[in-house]
C-alpha positions in Angstrom: 18.4 79.4 3.4 21.7 78.1 4.4 20.6 75.4 6.9 19.2 78.4 9.3 15.5 78.3 9.7 15.2 81.9 8.2 16.7 83.7 4.7 20.1 85.5 5.1 19.9 89.6 6.2 19.4 91.5 3.3 22.0 93.9 2.0 22.1 97.2 4.1 22.2 94.9 7.6 25.3 95.3 9.6 25.8 92.8 12.8 26.6 93.6 16.4 27.6 90.8 18.8 27.4 92.0 22.5 29.2 90.6 25.1 29.4 91.2 29.0 32.7 91.3 29.3 35.3 89.5 31.8 38.1 90.4 34.2 39.5 87.1 32.7 42.0 87.9 29.4 41.1 84.2 28.5 37.2 84.7 28.3 37.7 88.0 26.5 39.9 86.3 23.7 37.1 83.1 23.6 34.5 85.7 22.8 36.3 87.6 20.2 37.5 84.3 18.4 33.6 83.3 18.4 33.0 86.9 17.0 35.6 86.3 14.2 34.1 82.8 13.4 30.7 84.5 12.9 32.3 86.9 10.7 33.5 84.0 8.5 30.4 82.8 7.8 29.2 86.7 6.8 32.5 87.7 5.1 30.7 90.6 3.0 29.2 91.9 6.3 29.6 94.5 8.4 30.0 92.3 12.0 31.7 94.1 15.1 31.2 93.0 18.4 31.6 94.9 21.9 31.5 94.6 26.0 28.9 96.0 28.3 31.8 96.3 30.9 35.2 95.3 32.0 36.6 95.2 28.2 37.0 97.3 24.9 35.7 97.9 22.7 32.1 98.9 24.4 29.0 98.2 22.7 28.5 101.9 21.6 32.0 101.9 20.0 30.8 98.8 18.4 27.4 100.1 17.2 29.5 102.8 16.2 31.5 101.1 13.6 28.6 99.5 12.4 27.5 103.0 10.9 29.0 103.0 7.5 27.9 104.2 4.2 25.2 101.9 2.6 23.8 100.7 6.4 20.4 101.3 7.1 20.0 98.5 9.9 22.0 97.3 12.7 21.1 94.2 14.8 22.3 93.6 18.0 22.7 90.2 19.3 23.2 89.3 23.0 26.3 86.9 23.3 24.6 85.8 26.5 23.1 82.0 27.0 19.8 83.1 29.3 17.9 86.2 29.4 18.4 87.6 32.5 19.3 91.3 33.7 22.0 91.5 31.5 19.9 90.6 28.0 16.8 92.2 29.4 17.8 95.4 31.0 21.4 96.4 30.5 22.2 95.6 27.1 18.5 97.2 25.7 19.2 100.6 27.4 22.7 100.9 25.6 20.7 100.0 22.1 17.9 102.7 23.2 20.5 105.2 23.9 22.3 104.0 20.3 19.1 104.6 18.6 18.9 108.3 19.8 22.0 108.8 18.9 21.9 107.7 15.3 17.9 108.3 14.8 18.3 107.9 11.2 19.1 104.2 11.5 17.0 101.3 12.1 18.9 99.3 15.4 16.9 96.2 16.4 17.9 94.2 19.3 17.8 90.5 19.1 17.5 87.8 22.1 19.6 85.8 23.8 20.6 82.1 22.9 18.3 80.6 25.4 17.5 76.9 25.0 18.0 75.3 21.7 18.5 71.9 20.5 22.1 72.8 18.9 23.1 73.9 22.4 22.1 70.5 23.8 23.6 68.8 21.5 27.0 70.9 22.3 26.3 69.9 25.9 26.0 66.4 25.0 29.4 66.6 23.2 30.9 68.3 25.8 30.2 65.8 28.5 31.0 62.8 26.4 34.3 64.4 25.9 35.1 64.5 29.9 33.9 61.3 29.9 36.3 59.9 27.6 39.5 61.4 30.0 38.7 58.8 32.3 40.5 55.5 33.0 37.5 53.9 34.9 34.7 51.8 33.6 31.7 53.6 35.3 28.1 53.5 33.8 25.8 56.4 33.3 23.5 54.9 35.7 26.3 55.0 38.2 27.1 58.9 37.5 25.9 61.9 38.9 25.6 65.1 36.6 25.9 68.4 37.9 25.3 71.2 35.9 26.5 74.4 37.2 25.1 77.8 36.3 26.0 81.2 36.6 22.9 82.1 39.0 20.5 85.0 38.4 18.3 87.3 40.4 15.9 86.1 37.4 14.2 83.2 38.3 13.3 82.5 34.7 16.7 82.4 33.7 17.6 79.9 36.8 14.6 77.7 35.7 16.0 77.1 32.4 19.5 75.9 33.5 17.3 73.3 35.6 15.8 72.6 32.6 19.1 71.8 30.3 20.1 69.6 33.7 16.8 67.9 33.2 17.1 66.9 29.4 20.5 66.0 29.8 19.7 63.8 32.8 16.8 62.1 30.6 18.7 62.4 27.2 21.8 60.7 28.5 20.9 58.3 30.7 22.7 59.5 33.9 21.8 57.8 37.3 21.0 61.4 38.7 21.0 64.8 38.0 21.6 68.0 40.0 21.2 71.9 39.0 23.5 74.6 41.1 24.8 77.7 40.5 28.2 79.6 41.4 26.7 83.1 42.4 23.6 85.0 43.3 21.0 82.2 44.0 20.6 78.6 45.6 21.7 76.0 45.7 25.0 77.4 45.1 27.7 74.8 43.8 29.8 74.0 46.9 26.6 73.0 49.1 24.8 71.4 46.1 27.8 69.2 45.2 28.2 68.1 49.3 24.9 67.2 49.2 24.9 65.2 46.2 27.4 63.2 47.7 25.4 61.5 49.9 23.7 59.7 47.6 26.5 57.4 46.9 27.4 57.7 43.3 30.8 56.5 41.9 31.4 59.3 39.8 30.2 63.1 39.6 30.7 65.0 36.4 30.8 68.6 36.7 29.4 70.7 33.8 29.3 74.3 33.8 26.6 75.5 31.5 28.9 78.7 30.3 29.8 80.1 26.5 33.2 81.1 27.7 35.7 80.4 30.5 36.2 83.2 33.1 36.7 83.9 36.8 33.4 82.0 37.6 34.2 78.7 35.3 37.9 78.9 37.1 36.0 78.8 40.5 33.7 75.8 39.3 37.1 74.1 38.1 38.8 75.1 41.5 36.3 73.8 44.0 35.9 70.3 42.0 39.6 69.9 42.6 39.4 70.5 46.3 36.4 68.0 46.5 38.3 65.3 44.9 41.1 65.9 47.5 38.6 65.4 50.2 36.9 62.5 48.3 39.6 60.2 46.7 37.1 57.4 46.2 34.7 59.2 44.1 35.6 60.2 40.9 35.2 64.0 39.9 35.5 65.1 36.0 35.4 68.4 34.9 33.7 68.9 31.7 34.3 71.6 29.1 32.1 74.6 28.9 30.4 75.2 25.7 33.1 78.1 23.7 32.8 78.9 20.1 31.6 75.3 18.5 30.0 75.6 15.1 26.6 74.8 16.6 26.6 77.6 18.9 27.4 80.0 15.8 24.4 78.4 14.0 22.7 79.6 16.6 24.0 83.1 16.9 23.4 83.5 13.0 19.6 82.0 13.5 19.1 84.8 16.2 20.8 87.1 13.8 18.6 86.5 10.8 14.9 86.4 12.8 15.1 89.7 13.6 14.0 91.1 10.3 10.9 89.1 10.6 10.0 90.5 14.1 10.9 86.9 15.8 13.3 87.9 18.2 10.9 88.3 21.3 12.0 86.8 24.5 10.1 84.7 26.9 7.6 87.1 28.1 5.1 84.3 30.1 7.4 84.1 33.0 9.3 87.4 33.0 9.1 88.9 36.2 8.9 92.6 34.2 5.9 91.7 32.6 3.9 88.9 34.8 3.3 88.7 38.2 5.8 86.0 38.9 5.5 85.0 42.8 8.0 87.1 44.7 8.6 89.2 42.4 5.5 91.7 41.9 7.2 94.8 42.6 9.3 94.6 39.7 6.6 94.2 37.0 6.7 97.2 34.3 10.2 98.1 36.2 12.0 100.6 33.7 14.9 99.4 31.6 18.2 101.0 32.6 22.0 100.0 32.7 24.0 99.8 35.7 27.5 99.5 34.1 28.2 102.9 33.5 31.0 102.6 36.2 32.4 99.6 34.6 32.4 100.3 30.8 35.8 99.5 29.2 37.7 98.6 32.2 40.4 96.3 31.7 41.7 93.7 33.6 41.6 93.1 37.2 40.1 96.2 39.5 39.5 96.5 43.1 35.6 95.7 42.6 34.4 92.7 43.9 32.0 90.6 41.8 28.8 92.6 42.6 30.8 96.2 42.9 28.2 97.7 44.4 24.9 96.7 43.1 23.0 93.7 43.3 22.3 92.5 39.9 23.6 89.5 38.6 26.6 88.8 36.2 27.3 86.4 33.7 30.7 85.4 32.5 33.2 87.5 34.4 
């Protein structure tokens, strides 16, 4: 079992890790490093990675590169923390297109990382690392933890960020915890931070719940620096994001290995595309369609704003 919950993939399976992509070159490099570390776990297997937008290779190219002699099955793992629009719509539409292109192959789509005990362990390690950078002896009971998510138009994904925050709060013994977002939904990080400071805590730990760096993570750190300058009597500590920790690779491996057993289903109980979620009833049964054709393969900075003309959410740009 190699420490995983499921046996290794049989022969004849290739793996494609699908990332969102980013305008930030550091973010792209971190994703590529994660993919290479994943490949180290499967040295004799074809492992490719591709991006939905802003970077190359594209998901289409990555899946095509998996099509080699002896390959009968391709598993596609979304390299995304939470299952929102990208994991539920944009990436599946790419996979469906490739299924039509290669009808002789079985191409199966996995699920996002979502909540996992190993991910929570990485979260706690990142926060503990941040605490060690302080020269001030402040108890956790006098510390507020601010978890910052990307933000989505999908309430199910947003609620999972709140759950991460709550579990870290109770599990690590902080005096208080808040959840905020850097875009799309509220409370937005700057306003949530301002409001939280009124609680009177001596220390605030800012934890970006992101896999990789990028425009948004750097924005979070920038806002934190601004707040430190405005409130010098409060200690603001910037915790690292998750990145390519070995436990994160474990979860990616688990997501790949569960696919042949049909265990890769996303959470459908509160999915706005399947259930009558309050305020989103009109989206039940909405067709899976991608909205990233205009930015596929675009590299580096471009003239489009973060929403670039449409209203879906963006992760780790």
